[in-house]
N, C-alpha and C positions, 0 to 999 in steps of 0.2 A: 365746737360744735359745727356738724355739717350743715347745709343747707337746706335739707329736709326739715332739720328740726326747727327753722327762723321760720317755717310756718306755724309752727305751736305758739301757741300763747302762754304767758308763764302759769296761768292758769290749768292749762292742760298738763304742763311740767308735773305741776303739784300734782295732779289726778293720776299721772304715770307713776311717778316716786311713791305716792300713797298706795297705790297696788302694788307696785313691787315691795313693799315693807312689809306688805298684806300676806305675799307669795313666800316668804322668808319661814323657812321650814315646814312648809306645807308637803305631801307628797305629791306625785304626777298625776293629773286628773284632767279630762277631758273638759273639764268644767272652768279651767283654768282662763283668764282673758284672754282677748285679741282686742285690738284699737284697729278702728278704721278712721281714717281722716281725710274728709271732704274738702280740699283746699279754698276751692271757690266760697263756701259756706264757712269757711273754720269750723267745721262741726266734726267733734272727736266723741264716735262713738263706741260703746264698750260692748262686745259683745263675748259670749263662751265658745270656748275652741268648736265644741260639738254642732255648733250653730252656723260656723264658718260655709260649709258645704251649701248647708238652706240659702245662706245669704249671699253669697258669690258662689256659685254651681263651678266647678272647675272643668276647662273643656279637655276632655279625652279623646276627641275624634283622633287624633293622630297617633294614640295610644290601640287602635286597631290590628290586630293579630296582620291581618293583609295588609296594612299599611308599614309595620314592622319588618316583615319579611322583604316588601319591596325594598326598601329603605336597605335593609343588611344585604340586598343582591345588588342592588347599585354601588353600594358603601365598598362592595369585593369587587368592582372591576364590570360586573355583567351591564352586557347591553341593555339600555330600558326597553326596548319592545320583547325581547327574550325574558328579561325581569317580569314584565307582565305578561307574557303567556306560563310562566313557571308560576305563577300567582292565580291566574285562571286555573290551572290545573289541580292546585292545591285547595283553593277557594271556590270556585265556581266563578265563573265571568260578571255574572249579577252580583254576588258579596263582593266581589273585589272593587267594582264600580259604586257600589253602594257607598261603601266604607270611605272610597275616594270623593264621591260626591258630598258625605257627610262632612268630613275636613275641608271640602273648600268651601262649604255653605258656612261653619263655622268661622272659617277665618275671615269670611267677607262680611258677616254678620257682626265678628268681632268680639272680644271675651278681655281685653285689656291686657292680653297677655297672661291670663290666668289660667293655668292649665293645670290638668291632675299632677304632674310631676313638680310641680311648684307647689303646688299643696302637700305633698307628701314632704317637700323639702321641709318647709314650715315646720309640719308637725314632727319632724325627726329633730329636726335643732330645737323645738321648743324642748320635746322631752329630752333631750340630751343636757342643755342648759338646766333643767329644773333638776336632774338626777345627779347632775356634778356640782351641782350647788351654785353653780353660776349666776341663777336667775336673773334671765332675759326676760323681756314680754314683747313679742310682734305687733309691729304699726305697720299695717297697710295704708300705703298714702294712693289713693284712689285715682285712678287716672280722669281727666276729665272727660265730662260727658259729651256725647257726638267729637268722638275725637278718638284716634287711633293710638293715643298715648296708652303705654302699658303701665297697672297698678305697680307700684315700689314697695318694696318690703324692706324693712328697718327693723334693727334690734334695737330695742331701749335697755341702757344699762343702769343700775342701780349707781346713782352719785352718793360717791363716801367721803 
């Protein structure tokens, strides 16, 4: 049992195992459960997968095409100033800087590291686990409020 699971009470573990048993034999669905653990209050909340983006909106500001191109140019060894100029030509100065400001604002505000990429990874891994009859349930351990701590994703396995 890893350290995160030490935060779970025996009642939490029973709920999770019961939910895993209920999933057996069911086809993939956006109604499958996702669990959110607030460690400060030892509160375990069950929501449906389709509710996750409403409950925890993922930050997709770094996925803006302007910033993706800029990052690709930098990664290929392009001078930062020339990369900016190329992005200005491709997208316009105003749009490039708006994307950059949005990304910085999002980083400053903080989203506990909950990005669109992490959401898609959770979604794909969950679907794969159900389709392969592995049956794991995602447990998101919420970062503490007023901290820069990232949310952690754990996968609860069926105890046999």
